[in-house]
C-alpha positions in Angstrom: -1.7 11.6 15.5 -4.9 12.1 17.5 -8.0 14.0 16.6 -10.3 15.0 19.4 -14.0 14.5 18.4 -15.9 15.9 21.4 -17.3 18.8 19.4 -18.2 16.5 16.5 -20.0 14.1 18.8 -22.4 16.9 20.0 -24.5 17.1 16.9 -25.6 14.7 14.1 -24.6 15.9 10.7 -21.8 18.1 12.1 -18.6 18.1 10.0 -15.0 18.7 10.8 -12.1 19.3 8.4 -8.7 18.1 9.4 -5.6 18.9 7.4 -1.9 18.4 8.3 1.5 17.7 6.9 3.8 15.2 8.8 6.7 12.9 8.2 6.0 9.3 9.5 8.9 7.3 10.8 8.6 3.8 9.3 12.0 2.1 9.3 11.5 0.5 5.9 10.1 3.5 3.9 11.9 6.6 2.8 9.7 9.7 2.6 11.0 12.3 0.2 8.3 14.8 1.1 6.0 15.2 4.1 2.7 13.4 3.9 -0.2 15.7 3.3 -3.5 14.5 4.7 -6.9 16.2 4.3 -9.8 14.6 6.0 -13.5 15.4 6.4 -15.1 13.9 9.4 -18.9 13.7 9.5 -21.1 12.7 12.5 -23.7 10.2 11.2 -25.3 9.6 14.5 -24.0 6.2 15.7 -21.0 6.5 13.3 -18.3 8.9 12.2 -17.5 8.9 8.4 -13.9 9.7 7.8 -13.0 10.5 4.1 -10.4 12.4 2.4 -7.0 11.9 0.6 -3.4 11.5 1.3 -0.4 12.6 -0.8 3.3 12.1 -0.5 6.5 11.2 -2.4 8.4 8.1 -1.5 11.8 6.8 -2.5 11.4 3.3 -3.9 13.7 0.8 -5.7 12.7 -0.4 -9.1 11.9 -4.1 -9.1 13.6 -4.6 -12.5 16.7 -2.5 -12.5 17.1 -1.9 -8.8 17.6 1.9 -9.2 16.1 4.2 -6.6 13.4 6.5 -8.0 10.8 8.9 -6.6 7.2 7.6 -6.4 4.2 9.9 -6.1 1.7 8.3 -3.8 -1.9 9.6 -3.9 -4.7 7.7 -2.2 -8.2 8.1 -1.0 -9.4 7.4 2.5 -12.9 6.3 3.5 -13.6 4.6 6.8 -16.5 4.4 9.2 -15.9 4.4 12.9 -18.6 3.6 15.5 -19.0 5.6 18.6 -18.2 3.5 21.6 -20.7 0.6 21.7 -20.9 -2.3 24.1 -19.0 -5.3 22.7 -20.4 -8.7 23.4 -17.6 -10.5 25.3 -19.4 -13.7 26.4 -18.5 -15.7 23.3 -17.0 -19.1 24.0 -14.7 -21.0 21.6 -16.8 -23.0 19.2 -19.9 -20.8 19.5 -21.4 -19.9 16.1 -22.3 -16.2 15.9 -23.8 -14.1 13.1 -21.7 -11.2 12.1 -23.3 -7.8 11.7 -22.1 -4.7 9.8 -20.8 -3.2 13.0 -18.4 -6.2 13.3 -16.5 -4.9 10.3 -16.1 -1.3 11.5 -13.6 0.4 13.8 -14.8 1.4 17.3 -14.0 4.7 18.9 -13.4 3.9 22.5 -12.9 7.5 23.6 -13.7 10.9 22.2 -10.6 10.8 20.0 -9.5 9.1 16.8 -5.9 7.8 16.5 -5.0 8.2 12.8 -1.6 6.4 12.9 -2.8 2.9 12.2 -5.2 4.1 9.4 -2.6 6.2 7.7 0.0 3.4 7.8 -2.4 1.0 6.3 -3.4 3.4 3.5 0.2 4.2 2.7 1.4 0.6 2.7 -1.6 -0.7 0.7 -1.0 1.9 -2.0 2.6 1.1 -2.7 2.9 -1.1 -5.8 3.9 -4.7 -5.2 6.5 -4.4 -8.0 7.5 -0.8 -8.3 8.9 0.3 -11.6 11.0 3.4 -12.3 9.2 3.6 -15.7 6.7 1.3 -17.4 9.2 0.2 -20.1 12.1 -0.6 -17.8 14.2 -3.4 -19.3 15.8 -4.4 -16.1 19.2 -6.1 -15.6 20.9 -8.8 -17.7 20.4 -12.1 -15.9 23.9 -13.2 -16.9 26.2 -10.1 -16.4 23.9 -7.8 -14.4 24.3 -4.8 -16.8 21.4 -2.3 -16.8 19.7 -3.0 -20.1 18.1 0.5 -20.1 21.6 1.8 -20.8 22.1 -0.5 -23.8 22.5 -4.1 -24.8 25.2 -6.2 -23.2 27.6 -8.6 -25.0 26.4 -11.7 -23.2 22.8 -11.2 -24.4 24.0 -11.7 -28.0 25.5 -15.1 -27.1 23.2 -18.0 -26.9 23.8 -19.4 -23.4 21.8 -22.5 -22.7 21.4 -24.1 -19.3 23.3 -27.4 -19.6 20.3 -29.3 -18.3 18.4 -28.3 -21.5 21.2 -29.2 -23.8 19.6 -32.7 -24.7 16.4 -30.9 -25.7 18.3 -28.5 -27.9 20.1 -31.4 -29.6 16.7 -33.1 -30.2 15.2 -30.0 -31.7 18.2 -29.3 -33.9 18.1 -32.9 -35.1 14.3 -32.7 -35.8 14.6 -29.4 -37.6 17.5 -30.7 -39.7 15.3 -33.3 -41.5 
């Protein structure tokens, strides 16, 4: 996606509203609804402030029970882009330079803004590291693999001990039997 900013560049303080629905094509993500993006772009002189929000619904797998579930993703966007500025290119390896605020901002090389990298970053950074179908998901039994959300399994009632810990169990039983 590309937004042309020629009109915005003409006047400091000028604002532009951008709104669109689209479906990204990321191989590892399943979009259940189109992504709705609403952005406000403001010319700040040497910079363009881009702020707004993004909403969509993704299909994720629960990290405990492995079931697929819909996840509502809502995120805010706020970035500052610099109008094309000369970049210092005569830096040699080993040179010590002092970083300025501009070094941490994106640079618009043309009169357009490509949204794809920004939107992908926002979407991916707002997906939970361990998505859960619900906060109280009990997950799967580590022995038989039964979904514990559907009820207890028979093997969970049995006390299965890793054979490597058996000597410790005997020691504790002996100590508790005094």
